[in-house]
LOMI-55758 format. One record per residue (C-alpha): x, y, z; residue in three letters; chain. Coordinates in steps of 0.25 Angstrom, whole numbers, plus 5000, padded with zeros to 4 digits. Example, Ala and Ser with C-alpha at 12.3 -4.5 7.8 and 13.67 -1.06 7.14 Angstrom:
2
R, 5049, 4982, 5031, ALA, A
R, 5055, 4996, 5029, SER, A
This chain:
491
R, 5057, 4817, 4574, MET, A
R, 5062, 4804, 4565, THR, A
R, 5077, 4808, 4565, ASP, A
R, 5083, 4795, 4572, THR, A
R, 5094, 4806, 4580, ALA, A
R, 5081, 4812, 4586, PHE, A
R, 5074, 4800, 4590, LEU, A
R, 5072, 4798, 4605, PRO, A
R, 5080, 4788, 4612, ALA, A
R, 5070, 4778, 4614, HIS, A
R, 5065, 4777, 4600, GLU, A
R, 5080, 4776, 4595, LEU, A
R, 5081, 4763, 4605, ALA, A
R, 5069, 4758, 4601, ALA, A
R, 5073, 4759, 4585, ARG, A
R, 5086, 4754, 4589, ILE, A
R, 5079, 4741, 4596, ARG, A
R, 5071, 4739, 4583, ARG, A
R, 5083, 4739, 4574, GLY, A
R, 5078, 4751, 4567, GLU, A
R, 5091, 4759, 4571, LEU, A
R, 5105, 4754, 4577, SER, A
R, 5112, 4759, 4587, ALA, A
R, 5124, 4762, 4578, VAL, A
R, 5116, 4769, 4568, ALA, A
R, 5110, 4778, 4579, LEU, A
R, 5123, 4781, 4586, LEU, A
R, 5128, 4785, 4572, GLN, A
R, 5118, 4794, 4569, LEU, A
R, 5120, 4801, 4582, TYR, A
R, 5135, 4802, 4579, LEU, A
R, 5132, 4808, 4565, ASP, A
R, 5122, 4818, 4570, ARG, A
R, 5134, 4821, 4581, ILE, A
R, 5144, 4823, 4570, ALA, A
R, 5136, 4832, 4561, ARG, A
R, 5128, 4841, 4572, LEU, A
R, 5136, 4840, 4584, ASP, A
R, 5147, 4850, 4580, PRO, A
R, 5136, 4861, 4581, GLN, A
R, 5130, 4856, 4594, ILE, A
R, 5141, 4849, 4602, ASN, A
R, 5132, 4841, 4610, ALA, A
R, 5140, 4828, 4609, VAL, A
R, 5155, 4830, 4612, PRO, A
R, 5160, 4817, 4616, VAL, A
R, 5156, 4805, 4607, LEU, A
R, 5159, 4791, 4610, ASP, A
R, 5155, 4786, 4595, ALA, A
R, 5165, 4774, 4594, GLU, A
R, 5161, 4768, 4608, ARG, A
R, 5146, 4770, 4605, ALA, A
R, 5146, 4765, 4590, MET, A
R, 5152, 4751, 4597, LEU, A
R, 5141, 4751, 4608, ARG, A
R, 5130, 4754, 4596, ALA, A
R, 5135, 4743, 4588, GLU, A
R, 5134, 4734, 4600, ALA, A
R, 5120, 4739, 4602, ALA, A
R, 5116, 4735, 4588, ASP, A
R, 5122, 4721, 4590, ALA, A
R, 5115, 4718, 4604, ALA, A
R, 5102, 4721, 4596, LEU, A
R, 5104, 4712, 4586, ALA, A
R, 5107, 4701, 4596, ARG, A
R, 5094, 4704, 4602, GLY, A
R, 5100, 4712, 4615, GLU, A
R, 5094, 4724, 4620, ASN, A
R, 5104, 4734, 4629, TRP, A
R, 5091, 4742, 4634, GLY, A
R, 5082, 4753, 4631, PRO, A
R, 5093, 4761, 4625, LEU, A
R, 5100, 4751, 4617, HIS, A
R, 5108, 4756, 4606, GLY, A
R, 5103, 4772, 4609, VAL, A
R, 5116, 4781, 4605, ALA, A
R, 5116, 4792, 4616, MET, A
R, 5124, 4802, 4623, THR, A
R, 5126, 4807, 4638, VAL, A
R, 5130, 4820, 4644, LYS, A
R, 5145, 4823, 4645, GLU, A
R, 5143, 4822, 4660, ALA, A
R, 5141, 4807, 4662, PHE, A
R, 5153, 4797, 4661, ASN, A
R, 5154, 4788, 4649, VAL, A
R, 5166, 4779, 4650, THR, A
R, 5178, 4785, 4641, GLY, A
R, 5171, 4798, 4638, LEU, A
R, 5174, 4810, 4645, PRO, A
R, 5166, 4817, 4656, THR, A
R, 5171, 4831, 4656, THR, A
R, 5158, 4840, 4660, TYR, A
R, 5164, 4849, 4650, GLY, A
R, 5176, 4853, 4658, LEU, A
R, 5189, 4854, 4654, GLU, A
R, 5196, 4848, 4666, ALA, A
R, 5188, 4836, 4663, PHE, A
R, 5191, 4834, 4649, ARG, A
R, 5198, 4821, 4650, ASP, A
R, 5189, 4815, 4659, ASN, A
R, 5185, 4802, 4654, ILE, A
R, 5175, 4793, 4661, ALA, A
R, 5179, 4780, 4665, ARG, A
R, 5165, 4775, 4667, SER, A
R, 5150, 4778, 4663, ASP, A
R, 5140, 4787, 4671, ALA, A
R, 5130, 4777, 4677, LEU, A
R, 5119, 4783, 4669, THR, A
R, 5128, 4781, 4656, VAL, A
R, 5129, 4767, 4660, GLN, A
R, 5113, 4766, 4661, ARG, A
R, 5112, 4770, 4647, LEU, A
R, 5122, 4761, 4642, GLN, A
R, 5115, 4750, 4648, ALA, A
R, 5103, 4754, 4641, ALA, A
R, 5109, 4752, 4629, GLY, A
R, 5113, 4766, 4625, ALA, A
R, 5125, 4769, 4617, VAL, A
R, 5131, 4782, 4623, ILE, A
R, 5140, 4789, 4611, PHE, A
R, 5144, 4803, 4617, GLY, A
R, 5143, 4813, 4629, LYS, A
R, 5136, 4826, 4627, THR, A
R, 5141, 4841, 4630, ASN, A
R, 5138, 4848, 4644, VAL, A
R, 5142, 4862, 4650, PRO, A
R, 5154, 4861, 4659, ALA, A
R, 5151, 4856, 4672, SER, A
R, 5138, 4853, 4668, LEU, A
R, 5135, 4866, 4673, ALA, A
R, 5128, 4874, 4662, ASP, A
R, 5116, 4876, 4653, TRP, A
R, 5124, 4877, 4642, GLN, A
R, 5133, 4865, 4636, SER, A
R, 5147, 4872, 4635, PHE, A
R, 5160, 4867, 4640, ASN, A
R, 5175, 4868, 4637, PRO, A
R, 5177, 4852, 4634, VAL, A
R, 5165, 4850, 4624, TYR, A
R, 5161, 4866, 4619, GLY, A
R, 5147, 4870, 4619, THR, A
R, 5135, 4862, 4615, THR, A
R, 5124, 4869, 4607, ASN, A
R, 5109, 4867, 4607, ASN, A
R, 5104, 4860, 4594, PRO, A
R, 5092, 4870, 4593, TRP, A
R, 5101, 4882, 4594, ASP, A
R, 5117, 4881, 4593, LEU, A
R, 5118, 4894, 4599, THR, A
R, 5110, 4890, 4612, ARG, A
R, 5114, 4881, 4623, THR, A
R, 5108, 4866, 4623, PRO, A
R, 5107, 4867, 4639, GLY, A
R, 5116, 4860, 4649, GLY, A
R, 5122, 4854, 4655, SER, A
R, 5117, 4841, 4647, SER, A
R, 5118, 4851, 4635, GLY, A
R, 5124, 4842, 4625, GLY, A
R, 5114, 4831, 4628, SER, A
R, 5102, 4839, 4625, ALA, A
R, 5108, 4844, 4612, ALA, A
R, 5113, 4831, 4607, ALA, A
R, 5098, 4825, 4610, LEU, A
R, 5092, 4837, 4602, ALA, A
R, 5102, 4837, 4590, ALA, A
R, 5099, 4821, 4589, GLY, A
R, 5114, 4817, 4594, PHE, A
R, 5110, 4806, 4603, THR, A
R, 5097, 4798, 4608, ALA, A
R, 5098, 4801, 4623, LEU, A
R, 5105, 4809, 4633, GLU, A
R, 5111, 4808, 4647, LEU, A
R, 5112, 4821, 4655, GLY, A
R, 5111, 4827, 4669, SER, A
R, 5105, 4838, 4677, ASP, A
R, 5107, 4846, 4688, ILE, A
R, 5103, 4860, 4682, GLY, A
R, 5093, 4856, 4671, ALA, A
R, 5106, 4850, 4664, SER, A
R, 5096, 4840, 4656, ILE, A
R, 5083, 4848, 4657, ARG, A
R, 5090, 4861, 4651, ASN, A
R, 5096, 4855, 4639, PRO, A
R, 5084, 4846, 4636, ALA, A
R, 5076, 4861, 4636, HIS, A
R, 5086, 4868, 4628, TYR, A
R, 5087, 4857, 4618, CYS, A
R, 5073, 4851, 4616, GLY, A
R, 5075, 4836, 4622, VAL, A
R, 5071, 4830, 4634, TRP, A
R, 5078, 4828, 4647, GLY, A
R, 5076, 4822, 4661, HIS, A
R, 5082, 4826, 4674, LYS, A
R, 5079, 4815, 4684, PRO, A
R, 5074, 4814, 4698, THR, A
R, 5087, 4816, 4705, TRP, A
R, 5095, 4804, 4708, GLY, A
R, 5088, 4793, 4699, VAL, A
R, 5098, 4794, 4688, VAL, A
R, 5114, 4791, 4693, PRO, A
R, 5124, 4802, 4690, LEU, A
R, 5135, 4792, 4693, ALA, A
R, 5144, 4796, 4681, GLY, A
R, 5140, 4810, 4679, HIS, A
R, 5152, 4816, 4685, GLU, A
R, 5167, 4820, 4682, LEU, A
R, 5172, 4813, 4692, ARG, A
R, 5165, 4800, 4699, PRO, A
R, 5157, 4804, 4712, ARG, A
R, 5152, 4795, 4722, GLU, A
R, 5141, 4803, 4723, CYS, A
R, 5137, 4805, 4709, ALA, A
R, 5122, 4803, 4711, ASP, A
R, 5120, 4813, 4723, ASN, A
R, 5125, 4824, 4713, PHE, A
R, 5113, 4834, 4719, ASP, A
R, 5103, 4838, 4709, ILE, A
R, 5111, 4832, 4697, ALA, A
R, 5103, 4821, 4689, VAL, A
R, 5105, 4812, 4676, ALA, A
R, 5096, 4811, 4666, GLY, A
R, 5092, 4809, 4651, PRO, A
R, 5089, 4819, 4639, LEU, A
R, 5083, 4815, 4626, ALA, A
R, 5074, 4817, 4615, ARG, A
R, 5063, 4811, 4621, SER, A
R, 5056, 4810, 4636, ALA, A
R, 5054, 4795, 4633, PHE, A
R, 5069, 4795, 4631, ASP, A
R, 5071, 4800, 4645, LEU, A
R, 5062, 4790, 4651, ALA, A
R, 5070, 4779, 4644, LEU, A
R, 5083, 4785, 4648, ALA, A
R, 5078, 4787, 4662, MET, A
R, 5074, 4772, 4664, ASP, A
R, 5089, 4769, 4659, VAL, A
R, 5096, 4780, 4669, LEU, A
R, 5087, 4776, 4681, CYS, A
R, 5089, 4761, 4681, ALA, A
R, 5089, 4756, 4691, PRO, A
R, 5081, 4768, 4696, LEU, A
R, 5086, 4774, 4709, SER, A
R, 5088, 4787, 4716, ALA, A
R, 5099, 4792, 4723, MET, A
R, 5096, 4796, 4737, THR, A
R, 5105, 4800, 4750, PRO, A
R, 5105, 4785, 4752, LEU, A
R, 5110, 4782, 4738, GLY, A
R, 5101, 4775, 4727, ARG, A
R, 5089, 4769, 4729, VAL, A
R, 5080, 4763, 4720, PRO, A
R, 5066, 4771, 4715, LEU, A
R, 5054, 4770, 4707, ALA, A
R, 5050, 4782, 4697, TRP, A
R, 5039, 4790, 4703, GLN, A
R, 5031, 4787, 4692, ASP, A
R, 5015, 4790, 4694, ARG, A
R, 5012, 4788, 4680, GLY, A
R, 5004, 4801, 4679, THR, A
R, 4999, 4802, 4663, PRO, A
R, 5006, 4816, 4658, PRO, A
R, 4991, 4822, 4655, ARG, A
R, 4988, 4819, 4669, ARG, A
R, 4999, 4825, 4676, ALA, A
R, 4998, 4838, 4684, ARG, A
R, 5008, 4848, 4678, VAL, A
R, 5013, 4860, 4685, ALA, A
R, 5020, 4870, 4675, MET, A
R, 5029, 4881, 4677, LEU, A
R, 5034, 4890, 4667, PHE, A
R, 5043, 4901, 4674, ASP, A
R, 5050, 4905, 4687, ASP, A
R, 5055, 4918, 4693, ALA, A
R, 5068, 4910, 4696, GLU, A
R, 5070, 4907, 4681, ALA, A
R, 5062, 4914, 4672, GLU, A
R, 5058, 4907, 4660, VAL, A
R, 5058, 4913, 4646, ASP, A
R, 5044, 4912, 4639, HIS, A
R, 5048, 4903, 4628, SER, A
R, 5050, 4892, 4639, VAL, A
R, 5037, 4896, 4646, GLN, A
R, 5029, 4897, 4633, ARG, A
R, 5034, 4882, 4631, ALA, A
R, 5029, 4878, 4645, LEU, A
R, 5016, 4886, 4643, HIS, A
R, 5012, 4878, 4630, ARG, A
R, 5016, 4864, 4638, LEU, A
R, 5006, 4869, 4648, THR, A
R, 4996, 4871, 4638, ASP, A
R, 4998, 4856, 4631, PHE, A
R, 4999, 4850, 4646, LEU, A
R, 4984, 4856, 4648, ARG, A
R, 4980, 4852, 4634, SER, A
R, 4982, 4839, 4638, GLN, A
R, 4975, 4838, 4652, GLY, A
R, 4988, 4839, 4660, VAL, A
R, 4985, 4847, 4672, VAL, A
R, 4995, 4858, 4673, VAL, A
R, 4997, 4869, 4684, THR, A
R, 5005, 4881, 4681, GLU, A
R, 5015, 4889, 4690, GLY, A
R, 5014, 4880, 4702, LEU, A
R, 5029, 4880, 4708, ARG, A
R, 5033, 4867, 4717, PRO, A
R, 5043, 4875, 4724, VAL, A
R, 5049, 4889, 4726, ASP, A
R, 5057, 4893, 4715, SER, A
R, 5067, 4902, 4721, ALA, A
R, 5070, 4892, 4731, GLU, A
R, 5071, 4880, 4722, ALA, A
R, 5081, 4889, 4714, ASN, A
R, 5089, 4892, 4727, ASP, A
R, 5090, 4876, 4731, VAL, A
R, 5093, 4872, 4717, TYR, A
R, 5104, 4881, 4713, THR, A
R, 5110, 4880, 4726, HIS, A
R, 5110, 4864, 4726, LEU, A
R, 5114, 4863, 4712, LEU, A
R, 5127, 4872, 4714, ARG, A
R, 5130, 4863, 4727, ALA, A
R, 5130, 4851, 4718, ALA, A
R, 5137, 4857, 4706, THR, A
R, 5147, 4862, 4716, GLY, A
R, 5149, 4850, 4724, ALA, A
R, 5161, 4845, 4717, HIS, A
R, 5169, 4857, 4715, TYR, A
R, 5184, 4856, 4715, ASP, A
R, 5190, 4865, 4727, ALA, A
R, 5194, 4877, 4719, ALA, A
R, 5180, 4879, 4711, THR, A
R, 5173, 4877, 4725, TYR, A
R, 5181, 4887, 4732, ASP, A
R, 5178, 4896, 4720, GLN, A
R, 5163, 4894, 4722, ALA, A
R, 5164, 4897, 4737, GLN, A
R, 5171, 4910, 4733, GLN, A
R, 5161, 4914, 4723, ARG, A
R, 5149, 4909, 4734, ALA, A
R, 5155, 4919, 4744, ARG, A
R, 5154, 4930, 4734, GLY, A
R, 5138, 4930, 4734, TYR, A
R, 5129, 4936, 4745, ALA, A
R, 5122, 4926, 4754, ALA, A
R, 5108, 4931, 4748, GLY, A
R, 5114, 4931, 4734, ASP, A
R, 5103, 4921, 4727, SER, A
R, 5110, 4922, 4711, SER, A
R, 5113, 4910, 4704, HIS, A
R, 5128, 4912, 4706, PRO, A
R, 5128, 4914, 4721, ALA, A
R, 5119, 4901, 4723, ARG, A
R, 5128, 4894, 4713, HIS, A
R, 5141, 4896, 4722, TYR, A
R, 5133, 4895, 4735, ARG, A
R, 5128, 4882, 4730, GLY, A
R, 5142, 4877, 4726, ASN, A
R, 5148, 4880, 4740, THR, A
R, 5137, 4878, 4749, MET, A
R, 5139, 4870, 4762, THR, A
R, 5133, 4856, 4766, GLN, A
R, 5125, 4864, 4776, ARG, A
R, 5119, 4873, 4765, ASP, A
R, 5117, 4861, 4754, TRP, A
R, 5108, 4855, 4766, VAL, A
R, 5100, 4868, 4767, GLN, A
R, 5098, 4869, 4753, PHE, A
R, 5095, 4854, 4751, ASN, A
R, 5084, 4856, 4762, GLU, A
R, 5078, 4866, 4753, ARG, A
R, 5078, 4857, 4743, ARG, A
R, 5071, 4847, 4750, MET, A
R, 5060, 4855, 4753, ARG, A
R, 5059, 4858, 4737, LEU, A
R, 5058, 4845, 4735, GLN, A
R, 5046, 4843, 4744, ARG, A
R, 5040, 4854, 4738, GLN, A
R, 5041, 4849, 4723, TRP, A
R, 5035, 4835, 4729, ALA, A
R, 5023, 4843, 4734, ALA, A
R, 5021, 4849, 4721, PHE, A
R, 5022, 4836, 4714, PHE, A
R, 5009, 4831, 4722, GLU, A
R, 5001, 4841, 4715, GLN, A
R, 5009, 4840, 4701, HIS, A
R, 5015, 4829, 4693, ASP, A
R, 5025, 4837, 4686, LEU, A
R, 5030, 4851, 4684, LEU, A
R, 5034, 4857, 4670, ILE, A
R, 5043, 4869, 4669, CYS, A
R, 5054, 4876, 4663, PRO, A
R, 5068, 4869, 4661, VAL, A
R, 5076, 4882, 4659, ALA, A
R, 5073, 4897, 4657, THR, A
R, 5073, 4897, 4642, THR, A
R, 5076, 4889, 4630, PRO, A
R, 5092, 4887, 4627, ALA, A
R, 5100, 4899, 4627, PHE, A
R, 5112, 4904, 4619, GLN, A
R, 5126, 4900, 4622, HIS, A
R, 5131, 4907, 4634, ASN, A
R, 5144, 4902, 4640, PRO, A
R, 5150, 4914, 4646, GLN, A
R, 5151, 4917, 4661, GLY, A
R, 5143, 4910, 4673, GLU, A
R, 5129, 4904, 4671, ARG, A
R, 5122, 4914, 4678, TRP, A
R, 5129, 4926, 4670, ASP, A
R, 5123, 4920, 4658, ARG, A
R, 5110, 4925, 4653, MET, A
R, 5099, 4920, 4645, ILE, A
R, 5087, 4928, 4639, PRO, A
R, 5074, 4924, 4646, VAL, A
R, 5060, 4933, 4642, ASN, A
R, 5068, 4946, 4637, GLY, A
R, 5079, 4945, 4647, HIS, A
R, 5090, 4937, 4653, THR, A
R, 5092, 4927, 4664, GLN, A
R, 5105, 4920, 4669, PRO, A
R, 5105, 4906, 4663, SER, A
R, 5106, 4900, 4678, THR, A
R, 5091, 4906, 4680, ASP, A
R, 5087, 4893, 4674, ALA, A
R, 5092, 4883, 4683, LEU, A
R, 5081, 4886, 4691, PHE, A
R, 5073, 4877, 4682, TRP, A
R, 5083, 4866, 4683, ALA, A
R, 5083, 4866, 4698, GLY, A
R, 5068, 4867, 4699, TYR, A
R, 5067, 4852, 4699, PRO, A
R, 5081, 4849, 4700, GLY, A
R, 5084, 4852, 4714, VAL, A
R, 5075, 4843, 4720, VAL, A
R, 5078, 4832, 4710, GLY, A
R, 5065, 4832, 4702, LEU, A
R, 5065, 4825, 4688, PRO, A
R, 5061, 4835, 4676, ALA, A
R, 5061, 4832, 4662, THR, A
R, 5063, 4842, 4652, ALA, A
R, 5055, 4841, 4639, VAL, A
R, 5055, 4850, 4627, PRO, A
R, 5043, 4859, 4625, LEU, A
R, 5045, 4866, 4611, GLY, A
R, 5054, 4877, 4606, LEU, A
R, 5055, 4892, 4608, SER, A
R, 5053, 4902, 4598, ASP, A
R, 5068, 4903, 4596, ASP, A
R, 5067, 4887, 4592, GLY, A
R, 5073, 4882, 4606, LEU, A
R, 5068, 4870, 4614, PRO, A
R, 5061, 4873, 4627, ILE, A
R, 5058, 4862, 4637, GLY, A
R, 5052, 4860, 4651, ALA, A
R, 5055, 4851, 4663, GLN, A
R, 5045, 4842, 4668, ILE, A
R, 5047, 4840, 4683, ILE, A
R, 5042, 4828, 4691, GLY, A
R, 5042, 4824, 4706, PRO, A
R, 5054, 4814, 4711, LEU, A
R, 5055, 4803, 4704, PHE, A
R, 5045, 4807, 4694, ALA, A
R, 5054, 4805, 4683, ASP, A
R, 5045, 4797, 4675, PRO, A
R, 5031, 4806, 4676, ASP, A
R, 5041, 4818, 4670, CYS, A
R, 5046, 4808, 4659, LEU, A
R, 5032, 4804, 4655, ARG, A
R, 5026, 4818, 4655, PHE, A
R, 5039, 4822, 4645, ALA, A
R, 5036, 4810, 4637, GLN, A
R, 5021, 4814, 4634, TRP, A
R, 5026, 4828, 4633, LEU, A
R, 5034, 4822, 4621, GLU, A
R, 5024, 4814, 4615, CYS, A
R, 5013, 4825, 4617, GLU, A
R, 5019, 4839, 4617, TYR, A
R, 5034, 4839, 4610, ARG, A
R, 5042, 4829, 4605, ALA, A
R, 5058, 4831, 4602, PHE, A
R, 5061, 4841, 4591, VAL, A
R, 5075, 4842, 4585, ALA, A
R, 5083, 4854, 4584, PRO, A
R, 5083, 4859, 4569, PRO, A
R, 5099, 4859, 4570, LEU, A
R, 5098, 4844, 4573, ALA, A
R, 5086, 4840, 4565, SER, A
R, 5092, 4845, 4552, ALA, A
R, 5101, 4835, 4551, VAL, A
R, 5095, 4822, 4547, GLY, A
R, 5100, 4809, 4554, SER, A
R, 5092, 4796, 4550, ALA, A
């Protein structure tokens, strides 16, 4: 891929440093592409072109004086709508917050700007960041650049769509239910869900919170067109490196064992009774398995670190406890009424959803005890394996379907239908215990839709996941632009 619009961020940064590309020209390139193509995709509904152009001009002038602002000097990028950027709206796609203008920058946004980035817009999300589709009453629906009739994923759906379409160099997303990994999988790009607590969440909120970084399971992390960009962004977002603990933030060092990818011990999972995986995704994972073995990688199939049903039950309840923690009184009362409508033994997704929304502190502590057992089991698994690779979701991107509750929306899997919420199992598999997971593209389905996988590692082993993803990018599959976006030349 030689088109400037699709170059990875680290290469764009290098060209700017060498004087081969100006920050102004790069920004203008993206703005022109958005003007031409985004009416069809609707990935970047919030633009800040005037301020961004002034910053790009300042970046070029600084380089002319011999000043370098950092590893992202002059690189134009966007961020997910949920992150505060001073003077821009943060709405979460909710009509009630249409006029909510941020008065300060999220801490992650501050770090990106301190590294030299030129932030010129915000990308679309689902309402309340609560869907694997990205539609809302404020900004409308974002389409997948690979097929405009399909979802780009969520909740960082605009992020992944913008990257795939060549609208931005780098993206900042967030993930509590595969909201980074799922859009990366659906749009054919890379995304990294960091170890819980290492990237600050302060400023990823509608209203300021004292405990933003304690938001259970949720993380912030990068999306990109290259695994090398993920590593670059993580260096920026985690500096100074620390983790959130019950005692506050503490310094730490990456658990970087330096295992060469070809010497890694890799476990592969293709399917699970909790969330049946479409054969198109399973075939892509089997092809990857064949490649890994051809490279001398030791691959084990079918071993599971934890009981799947237990993991799914714990995740769904704790996920909904987290997302329901800030309900207003009326919404909370409504959730309580819904929860009382389900029998005690009902294990359906809506029953877990509303029970999680309204669980007591005693219940939460008991679920957290179960989570700690799962975390110990994962740690024991990683004594024997370096990484686990598994699906991100059960299918490639599905057709837009905005009607009804998420668990009532059915998607086709292997000749029958499945509730779209079944796929959340794969989101929570590493997420509920805080593990890092890197989403990587593997190829295309027979229908021409991207298919990805997630590379899961032990706590704080983010560099191991990223290094393996970089190796796959170099040796197995690099970024491929969707036909709609690549048909429009840019530079």
